[in-house]
C-alpha positions in Angstrom: 0.0 0.0 0.0 1.2 3.5 -0.8 1.9 6.0 1.9 -1.0 8.3 0.9 -3.6 5.5 1.2 -2.2 4.6 4.6 -2.5 8.1 5.8 -6.1 8.3 4.4 -7.1 5.2 6.3 -5.4 6.5 9.4 -7.3 9.8 9.1 -10.6 7.8 8.9 -9.7 5.7 11.9 -8.9 8.8 14.0 -12.3 10.3 13.1 -14.1 7.1 14.0 -12.2 6.8 17.3 -13.1 10.3 18.3 -16.8 9.7 17.4 -16.7 6.6 19.6 -15.0 8.5 22.4 -17.7 11.1 22.3 -20.4 8.5 22.4 -18.8 6.7 25.3 -18.2 9.9 27.3 -21.9 10.8 27.0 -22.7 7.4 28.4 -20.5 8.0 31.3 -17.7 5.6 30.3 -14.8 8.1 30.5 -12.2 5.4 30.9 -13.1 4.0 27.5 -13.3 7.4 25.9 -9.8 8.2 27.2 -8.5 4.9 25.8 -10.0 5.8 22.3 -8.2 9.2 22.4 -4.9 7.4 23.3 -5.3 5.0 20.4 -6.1 7.9 18.0 -3.0 9.8 19.1 -0.8 6.7 18.6 -2.2 6.2 15.1 -1.6 9.9 14.2 2.0 9.7 15.4 2.7 6.4 13.7 1.4 7.5 10.3 2.3 11.2 10.6 -1.2 12.4 10.2 -2.5 15.5 12.0 -5.6 15.2 14.2 -8.3 17.5 12.7 -8.7 20.8 14.6 -12.3 20.0 15.8 -10.9 16.8 17.5 -7.7 18.4 18.7 -9.6 20.7 21.0 -11.5 17.8 22.6 -8.8 16.2 24.6 -6.3 17.5 27.2 -2.8 18.0 25.8 -1.2 17.1 29.2 -3.1 14.0 30.5 -4.7 13.0 27.1 -8.2 12.6 28.6 -11.3 13.2 26.5 -12.9 16.5 27.5 -16.6 16.8 28.0 -17.7 20.3 29.2 -19.5 20.2 32.5 -18.2 16.7 33.3 -14.4 17.0 33.4 -13.6 20.4 31.9 -14.5 24.0 32.3 -14.9 26.4 29.4 -14.7 30.1 29.8 -14.4 33.1 27.4 -11.7 35.6 28.5 -10.2 38.5 26.5 -10.7 37.1 22.9 -9.8 33.6 24.0 -11.6 30.4 24.8 -10.0 29.0 28.0 -10.5 25.3 28.7 -9.5 23.9 32.0 -9.1 20.2 32.4 -10.4 19.2 35.8 -8.4 15.9 35.8 -4.9 17.6 35.8 -5.8 21.3 36.1 -4.1 22.1 32.8 -5.3 25.3 30.9 -5.6 25.4 27.2 -6.2 28.7 25.5 -7.5 29.2 21.9 -8.0 32.6 20.3 -11.3 33.5 18.6 -10.2 36.7 16.9 -11.4 35.4 13.5 -14.9 35.2 14.7 -14.8 38.7 16.2 -13.5 40.1 12.9 -16.1 38.3 10.9 -18.8 39.7 13.2 -17.5 43.2 12.7 -17.4 42.8 9.0 -21.0 41.6 8.8 -22.4 44.7 10.7 
């Protein structure tokens, strides 16, 4: 198999694992959701595939646990940033949302 096709399959598996992790987290099976995230990260590292942005923000970069707002993470908006605090390891992740603010100004 060619390298491109392996990467494409790896990308599909990562998406599927994150979908399953979300399903399990909503059922209350956080241990299984965390395991799915761990497997997805290993696949992405092995096949040199980036995890899509929408999934990258859904797990803690320090303890690699799946984040479900209200259950094991806190989400706040502060000074043009989304601040996510993991309640498992107390790690803060900050993501800017300047693009959305600029788009809002442009539409007015």
